[in-house]
N, C-alpha and C positions, 0 to 999 in steps of 0.2 A: 767422539768419545772424550770425556774429560779425563786427563791423566794427572794424578797428584805428583807434584814435583818438590814438595816441601816436607821435610821430616817433622815439622811442627804442626802438620795437619792434625786435627782432633782425632780422626779415625786411626791414624798411624800412632799417635800417642796412646790411644786406647789399647791397641794391640800390644805395644811395648809394655804397657802397665800390666798386662796379663802374664808377664814373666814373674810377677810377684804373687806369692800365695795369698796374701791378704786381699789383693785386688781380685784374684780369681774367686776367692770365697765370697766377696761382696757382690760381684757381678754374676756369680753362678755360671761362669763360662771359662773356657780354656782354648788353647790353640793347638791345632794339628797341622803339621807341615809336610809338604810333598804330595805329588799326584796320587800315589798309591794310598796314602792315609786318608786323603780327602775322598777318594773313591770308596774306601772302606766305610767312611762316615755316611756317605750317600746310600750305600747298599744296606746299611743297618738302620736307615731312616733316622739318623741323628738330626737334631734340630740345628741347622747351620744358620748362624746369625749374620755372618759376613764372609765373603770370599775375596781374598786379596790376590791379585794377579800382577806380576811384573810385566811391563810392556815387552820385555824380551821374550816372554813365554807366549805371547799372543800368536795366534795362527798355528800353534802346534795342535795336531789332531786331538790328543788326549785332553789338552787344556780347553779346546773349543767344546768338547763334549761336556766337560765339567761346568763350563759357563752356561751351557744350554740346559743343564740339569738344576740350576739354581735360579731363583727369582732374580730378574734383572736388577731390581732395586737393592739387592744384597751384594752385587758384584762391584768391586772397586779395583781400578787399574792405577798403578803407580810406576814411577821410574825405577830402574834397577837399583840405584843408590838408595832410594827411599825404601824399597822392599828389603834390601839388606839390613837397613837400620831397624826394621821391625821383626825380621826373622831371627830365630834363636840359633839356627845352624847355617852353614855356608853352602849346603847342598839341598836346599829346600825346593829346587827346580822352579823357582818363581811362582810357587803356589802355596798358599796357606789359608786355613779356614778358622774362624772363630765359631766355636760350637757351644751351645747351651748344655750345661750338665743335666744328666738324667739321674736324679737321686731317688731311688725307690724307698718305700716305707719298710723299715727293718722287720716289722712284724709280718707284713704281707710276704716279704721275701722268704722269711723263715717257714712260712706255711707252704710256699711254692717250691722251694728247693730243698731236697733231702740231703744235699751235700753242701756244707759251708766251710770255708777256709778262713780261719782267723789269723791275721797278720799281727803279731805282737812286737811292736816297735821296730819293724823293718825300716832301716834308715837309708840303705843304698838304693838309688833310683833304678839301677839296672836289675837289682834283685827283685824289687817289687814288680817291675814290668814283666820280668821273666815268670814270676809266680802267677801273675794275671794270665799270661800266655798258657801256662800249664793248666790253670783252672778252665780256660777256654777249650784246650785240647782234650781234657779228660772230664769235662763237665757233663751236663750242666751243673754249675756251681756258682755260689755267690761268695764274695769276699767281705769279711769284716775288717775295717781299718780302725785300729785303736789310736789313742791319743799320741803315742810316741812315734807313729809311722811318718815316713816322708809323704808329702802330698801326692796322691795317685794321679793328679793332673799336672804335676811338674812336667815340663817338656821332655825331660830325659826319660821319665817313667812312661809317658805316652808313646815315645819312639820304641822303647824296649818292649812294650806290650804287643807290638806288631799288629795292632788293630783290635786286640782283645778288650781294650778300654771301652770300646763301643758295644761289646757283647756281654761282658761279665758285670753283674750288678755289684755296685760298691756301697757297702753299708758302713756308716760311721757310728761309733759308740765310744764314749769316753770312760764309762764305768765298766771295767772288765767283769767284776763279780755280777753286776746287774744283767749284762747281756748273757753271760753263761747260765745264770739261773733261769732267764727267759727261755733259752734254748733247751735246757733240761725239762722245763715245764711243757715244752712242745715235743718232748720225746727224743731229743738229740743225745747221742752218746759222745762225750767230750774226750778227745784224744790229743794229748800233748806229745810233741816230739822232743826228745832229749838226747844228749850225747851218750849217757851211760844209764842203762836200765836193764833189769833182768828179763824184761819183756820185749819181744819184737812183734812185728806184724803177724807172724805165724801164731802168736798167742791170742789173737783177736778173732772173735766170732763175727759172722755176718750180721749187719745191722740195717735197719730201715732208714735211720737218720744219723748222720755223723757230722760232727764239727771237728775239723783238724786244726790244731794250733801250731803255727810256725813261728819260732822265736827269733829274737834279735841276733844280729850277726856275731856280736862279741859275748853277749851275756845269756843267750838262749831264751827259753820261755821263762817268764817271771814266776817266782815261787808261788805267789798267790794263785796264779792260773793253774799251775801244776797241782796244787793242793785241792783245787776245785774241779779237777778233771776226773773222769772215770778211770782212765788208765794213762800211763806215761810210757811211750814206746821208743825204742832206738832202732836205727837201721843196722842190720847185721852186715858187717864188712869183713871180707876175707884177707884184705891187704894190710899194710902197715899204717895207712893214714889214720890219724886220730879223729878227724872230723871232716865234714864236707862244707863247701860253700852253701849259704842259706838257700839260694834258688835251686841248686842241684839237689840238696836234701829235700826241698819242697817238692820238686818234680818226682822224685822216687816215692815220697810219701803219698802224694796225691794219686799216683798210679796204683800204689798198693791199697789205699783206702777205697778207690773206685771198685776194686775187685771184691771188697768186703760189703759193698752195698747190694742189697737184694735187687735183682732186675725186675 
């Protein structure tokens, strides 16, 4: 078995370059690190382009099973130092995979999913990953990622999603008004979440199709989106906190909206 021992190897350089958004966009690929995440990718039939294994991880039962589940020509083994130079984290367990993105057609997804969550300029990787996880838990749902959002394939987002990145359809749209009008034409009821509103989830009737908008951590949902929504709701709180973390608010809102969808 050939073992890569140079950090300048082309495959290692390729993996390192995937830490950059522009390279991920160009290659339509991203990196998932750790045994659990790679197993998640396999279970969801993700398109694995390359599997990098540190020689220190060889002969571990779970790693042997991973290697056996991937075409041999996609498996690359390297020294521990070389692996560490390619990995984004220090606890990747000597396993990472390069995975081809699965980008669905937005129109097809809007026809297939009655619940869509629009992320309006969510910038914190942990928040976006957590919102993906909530969409996975209370879905099925698709996510719209608009122009101001952090890249959903950022390594930190991928980790925070806890595998949801392989299951939740991610739709990209730069023109907010255009996508909202498309959704309205398809029968979606647009719900923006805001800090202060006279309306709460209790004021909303059940709907067949809902698009829930979660706003930026500091600025909330953009005014143009609120003005193009059917209703702007706030989370009723009994305590003294003035606001909630974006992903916490998203989790509560996603749960409440799921109850409003007709089964």
